[in-house]
N, C-alpha and C positions, 0 to 999 in steps of 0.2 A: 695572799690568796692565790689559788689555782687559777688559771685563765680558762680550764675546760669546766664545763656544767656537769655535776655528775647525774646520772639517772637516778630518778626518784626511789628506786628501790634496792640501789646497791648496798647501801649499809645494812638495810634489813636482809637482806638476802646472804651478806657476809657473818652477819651475826648470827644468822641460822645454824651455820656450822658449829658456832662454839655454844648453842644455847642448852644442851643438855650436858653437861661435864660429868664425868664418873666422880662419885664419892672417895675421899681420902679416909682409909679405916686403919686405924692401930689396932694391932692384934692386944690380948684377945677382945673380941666383941661379936655381937649377935645381931641380926637383923629379923624384923617381923613384916612381911610382905603381904599386900592384898591386891587383888584384881578384881573390878568389879564391872558388869555389862548388864546394859538393859535386854531383857529376852527377845525383845522386838524392836526393829527399826532403829537399833543403836547407831547406826551412822548418822540418822537424822536427829539424836536427841538433842535435849536442851544443854548446851554447853555452860550455861551459867549455872544450872545446878550443880554441875561439877565443881565450878569453883566456889559456890556458894558454901558445898559439903567441905572441902577442904580448909575454908576460912573458918568454919565452925570448929574444925580439930584445931587449929592453930590459936584461934583465941582463947580456947580452953588452957593452952599453955602460955600465952601470951606473946605469941611469936608474930614476926611481919608477916605480911600478906603479900601473894604474887599480886602483880601488875595487873591491870584491868586489861583483858585480852589475852593474857599469858595463857599457854596451854602448858606450861611445865614450871616447877618450882623447886628449890634445892636451897635449904637454909638450916638454921638450929630451932629445935623446939624443946626448950628447958634442957636438960642435961641430953637430949635426943638430937639428931639430925634426921630430917624428912626430905624425901624425894617424891615428888608428885609430878605426874605426866598424864596428861588427858589427850588420847589417842584416838583414831578414827572410831573405831568402835568401842573402846573400852579405855578405863582410868584404873592407874596404880598407884598405890600408896607403899612406900618402903621408909620403916622407920629404923635407924641404926642407933644402937646402944652400947657403951663401952663395957668392956666386961663379959663374962659367961655364967650362968647360972651351975650351979653345983651339980643339979639335975639336968643332964642332956635335955635339950627341945621342951625344957619346961613350958606347958600351955600357957602357965601365967605371963611370960614373955609377949604373948598377943593380947594382954589386957592394956597394953599402950594405947590400943583402939577402945574409947569407951565403947560400953554396950549399948547403952542410948543412942551412940552417935551411928553405930552400925545398923541399928534399927532402921534409921531414918535415911539410909544410904539411897541415891538415886540410882540403884539399880541392883543385880545380885551377884552373889559370890562367883567368878569364874574359877579363881583358885587364891590359894593362899599357902604361904610357905614360913617355915622357921628356918632360919640361916645360922649356924654354930661357925664361929671362925675362931681357929686357934692358931699358936705357933708350937712348929716342931721344936722339941727341946734341942735336939741335935738332929744331924742326919741320918742317924741310924735308928732313931725311934721306931719301934714297931707299933702301927697303928690297927693293924688287922683285928686285935681282939675288939677293940672299941667300935670298928665297925660292923663288925659282927653282932655286937651287942646292939647296936643302935638302929641297924637295918634289918629288912627281911633278908637272908643269905640268898634265896632262889633269885633275887631279882636285885640284888645289890650290884650297883656300878662305881667303879674306882678308876681315876685317872691321875698321872702326874702331868701337869700341864705347865705351859710358857716355859719351856727348856728347865724343867725340874724346880720352878719357881714355887712349886707348891702341889698340894692333893685335893682333889675335889670328889664328893660321894654322895650318893644318894641311891633310893632304892624306887623312885618314883611311886611311891604309896602313899595314901592318905591315912594319917596315924588316928589314934583314938580322938584327938582334938580336933580333928577336921583338917589338919595341915599337911603340906608336904614337908619333907626333912631333907636338907642340904647342909652338908659337913665341908669344910675349907680347911685345910692345914697348910699354913706358909711357912715356908722354910725360912730360918734366919737370914736377915739381910734383905726380905722381899720388901720393896717399898709399898708405902701406904696406899699411893695412886694405883699399884698394880694390885694390890688386894683388892681395893674398890673396885675395880675392872672386873676382876673375877667375880665377885658378887653380883655386880651388874650383869654381867654375861648369864648368869645361873638364873636369876628372875628372869630375864629376857627369854632363855630357853624353855622355861617352865611356860611363860605367858603364851608364848607363839605356838607352843605345843598345844597347849589347852584350847587357842584359839582355831588352829588347824583342824583340830580333831572335832570340832563343831561341824564339819561337813560331812564326818561319817554318818549320822544319822540321817541326814537328808539324802546322803547316796543310799543308805539301805531302803530307805522308803520309797526312794524314785527307783530304785533296781526292781522293786516288787511290781510298781506300777508298768514299767516298762516292759517286765516280763509277761503282762498279760495284753500289752498293746501289740509287742511283736508277732504274737500269732495271727491278731486280726490283721495288720498290716500285710503279712505275707499272703495270707488267704485273700484280700482284695486285689493285691498284684497277681495272684494267680488267677484270678477271675478275669483279667484282662486279656488272658491268653484264650482260656475256655470259653467265652462267651456265655456262660450260664445266666448271666443277670446283663439288664440292660446297662450300656456304659454310663447313662445317666444316673444310676442308682449307685454303680460302684465308685463313680466320681463323689457323689454325695458323704458315701463311707469314709473316701480316702480324704475329703476336705476336713470331716469329723476328727479324724484320728491326726491330721495336721495341725489342726486348733489347738488339739490337747497337749500334743507334743511342744508345740510353740508355747503354750502356756507354761509348760513345765519346765522348758528351757529358760523362759524369762524368770521364772521364780528362783530358780536355782542358780542362774548366771553369776549373780553376786557373790552367793557363797562359795561356790568353787572356786572363781577367780581368786576369791580371798584367800582361799585355803591353800592354792599353789602359792600366793605370795608369803602366807606364814610358813609354809612349809620350807620354803628357801631361804626365809630368816632362821629358823631352828637349825637348818643344816651348816649354813653360815657363822652362825654364833659358835657352833661345836667345832668347827673347822679352825677359827681364827685363837682357840684354846691350844692348840697344837698339842694333843692329847698322846700320850704315851701309856703303856700297858704298866699298871701298877699291880705288883705280883703276879697272882694268877685271875684278877678280877677282870669283867668284861669292860670294856670302854663305853663312852656314851656313845660313839657311833656305831659300836656294836650291838647296843642296846636298841639303839634307833632303828636298825637295819632289821632285827628280828621282830621287836614289838610295835614299832612305832611306823616305819615303811609299809607293812601291808595294808595298814590301815588307809594310805595315802595312794597306794595304789589301788585301792576300791573305788576310792574318789574318782581318781583319774580315770579308771576304767568305765564308771559310770557316765562320767562327763562324755567320754569318747563315745559309748553306745547311745547316749542321746543325742549327741550330734549327727551319729551315724542314721540313726533313726529318722531325725527330722530331714537329713538329706535324701533318705530314701523315699518318704513321703513324698516330699517336693519334686524328685524326678518321676516316680510314678503319678502324681496328679498332673505333670507337665506333658507326660505321654499319654495320658488317658484324656486330656482335653483336648490335646492334638487329634488322637482317634475321633473323638465326639465331633471336633470341628470338620475333619475330614469326611465323617459319614453325613454331618449337617449339609456339606458342600454336595455332597453326591446326591442327597434329597433335594436340594436347592435346583441341581442340576437337572434333575427329573421333572420337577415341578415345571421349570422352564420349558424343557422338553414337551411337556403335554400341553402347555400354554400356546407354543408354537404351533402343534398339531390343531389345537382348538380355533386358533387365528386363522389358520390355513382352512379350515373347514367353514368357519364363518365368512371367508372371503369366497370360498367356493358359493356357499348359499347366498352370498350377497351378490353374485353375480347371476347366479340362477335367479333369483328375485329380479335383479334388474332384466332380465330377459322377459321374465314374464310381465315386468311392468311395461316394456315395448309392446309386448302383444295386448295387453288391457288398453294402453293408451291410444296405439293404433285402431284397436277397435271402435273407441268412441270417436276417435278423430276423422276415420273413414266415415262413420256416421255423420258427421257434422258436414265434412266436405263434399259428400254426396248429395245432401241437400241441398248443398250451394251451386253442384253443378248439373243437378237434374234439369232445370230450366232450358239447358244446353242440348240436351238430349234430341229434340226435335228439329232442331237447327243442324245437327252434325249426323241426323239419320241413325244414331245408335240407340240401343236400347238402355234402359236404366241399368239393368244387370251387367252389360257390357260397359258401359260408363264407369261403374263402380268397381269393376274388375281391373280397369285402367288406371285409377285412382290410386288405388291401394297401396301397390309398390312404392309410388312416389310418397305416400304418405307415412308407411312404416319407415320407409328411408329417412325420412324428415324427422322423425319422433326418436330413431336411433341416434341419429347425429346430435340432437338437443340433449339426449340423457348422457351421451358421451362428452358434451361439451360442459355440462353440470358437475359430471365426477370429475373431469381435471381441473376446473377452477375449484372444486373441494378439497383436491388433493394440493395444489399450490397454496 
């Protein structure tokens, strides 16, 4: 027993590297491929429904079931072999059958998927394909006539792959039976595992291509809406300099545009990021096949560059435009908010200055009132004091008027001191 304790996920993570083996295929053979995807919220779908669906198919052939919780399975199914994989957004079924039909790409080959089983599928068909695998009788065999007969010449794509181990061909078109067609011609001596890897790569290229193309309709719809919002955003930004509208109204319009842009970004972020990931997988799967030109036919890489890459550029350009408009709207809203804040600060400053002037006026008025108060209080105080000193007038040989005149300054001064003292005590 090892003296060191293993991490609880060590074996699970290691086994994950070997969880999806390539099939081993003897030539000749053919394969029927099906990829299903729910039209909405596929990433959060019920995975148990996927497993129940493949178990139903396996039960019809008396085959073993995948283990509970497994997202992939490869095993025998009667005279066939099946490879089932449950991915993040889709689920794939590939059924391999020995031999090939006399009629190339016979739609009957797809009948290995029962009709009622297809009707109960937990999703819709994303893509399906018939793959025909033959062996070249010798290295000099000319297969050009068969390729021209099986595929549409205008879009026929053919390549020598894996260091001249074989030839793969398709036209990336849906035939009358509703399936894509792929042909593989293996050179004599090509190993069964290598043939299986070629077929697996073809199904992956087709599936990832279809998944990445889902971003194109979203990009076209989004591009039309962005074309409507762009002039509105430019007009709102222009109003920041012209001053034809109040900043608050312009800011309200900018916030409305920003909110819609953020909503569009949230709705499309997952689809666009998935498109980038699937596009990278398509290019990587083609690259590992190490293509070489077969005859005068276009290679898979050339076909993707001419027919597939423009769609991906459209998606990338739309995503870039969306992010650019979101940033523009955010910067404009920030600048306008700053402008509004500056104007409000100026208004507040003017209000404070007005309040200062009013306070100064009130102070002056208060002092005026205080002066009048001294006069009024002194008037009544002089009257009271006069009545108090009138009895002394005869003794002092002074008239009442003169005595009042002598008392008045002292009384006024006393009243003034009293009011001043009261004001100081209130200030403290």
